[in-house]
N, C-alpha and C positions, 0 to 999 in steps of 0.2 A: 142078344138074340132077337129082342123085339125091334130094335133098330133095323137089323138086317131083314127081318120079316116085313118091315115096311118099305123095303127096297132101297135103303140108304146104307152108306158105309159108316163104320164106327171109328171115331177119332177122339183123341184125348190131348190136352195141352198141359204143359208144365211151365211154370214161371221160373225165373232165375233162382229164386230161393227154394224151390221144390227139389228135393233130391231125386235122382234118377230111380232109386230103389222104390219110390212111391208107385212106380208103374209095374213093379215085378209081377203082381198078381194079374195084371191086365195084358201083359206083353203078347201073349199068344192069342188074344181075343180082339185085337184092334187092327184097323186098316191103315191108320195114320196116327203118327205121334208128332205133335208140334212142340218143339223146344223153343221157347221165347228166349231171345238173346239180348233183350232189354226188358225192363219192367214195363208192363203194358200200361197204356194210359194216354200217351201222346207221341206223335211222330217226331223223327229227327234226332232221337237220342243215339248216343254213340254205342257201338257194339261192346258188349261186355267181354273183355279178352278171355276170361276163363271159360267162356261158352264152348269153344272148340273142343276142350277136354271133356266137357259134359256131354256134348254131342257124341263123341267117340264112345263114352261109357253107355250112352242110350243105344247107340247102334250095336254095341256088343251085347247088351241086354236083349234087344230084339232078336238078333242073330242067334243068341244062345237059346232062345225059346223057339227057334225055327220060324219066326215071324217073317212075313213078306211085307210088313207094314212099311209104307213110305215114311220117311223122317223129314219133316218140314222144319225150316228155321224162319223166324221172323223177328226183325229188329236190327237195325244198323247194317242191313245187307247192302253191299256195294261191290264194285269190282275188286277191292282189296280183301274184304271179309268173306265174300262168297266162296272163294277157293279154300279158305281155311275150314269153312263148314263142309264143303264138298269132300275135302280130303279126310275129314273126320267121320264121314258117313252120311251126311245130309243128301237127300235126293229131290227135295222141293224147296224153292227159295222164294221168299216174299220180300219184295223191295218196294217200299212206299216212297219216302222222301227222296231217296237216291234217284228215282225215276221221275216222280211228278214235280219235284222242285228243280229239276235239271232244265237248262235252256233248250235242250233237245231230248225230250223223253225217249224217243225212239233210239237215239244213239246211246243213251244211258242204259236202256234195257239191253241193247245188243252188247254193250261192254260187260254187263254182268253175265249174260249168257255165254259170251266168249270166254270170260274168266273161269267158268266151270265146264268148259268144253262143249258148249252148244246149247 
């Protein structure tokens, strides 16, 4: 409530080892949930395959609470993994290495955006 009173949105992040139910008490009070799809710390890690199922569980938790929170994913996002996340319920995609290590970052960004429908 203090965060919103200060004019900001409320967000929370969970790491790959954090279970979705850890957000159960907060689901109705947040504007953004970030589901890390790699262990944070360094770029270029591969997407953890079980993350798409976790994203789906998190989307179900948010929807079940009537939350309109954005569901963000970060880690290993590229044209192959972004649709997996989008189909599971993610609405915001963070791509670092896939874009900034590409020979044409603009084309890499467009490929990810196209992969999730724009």
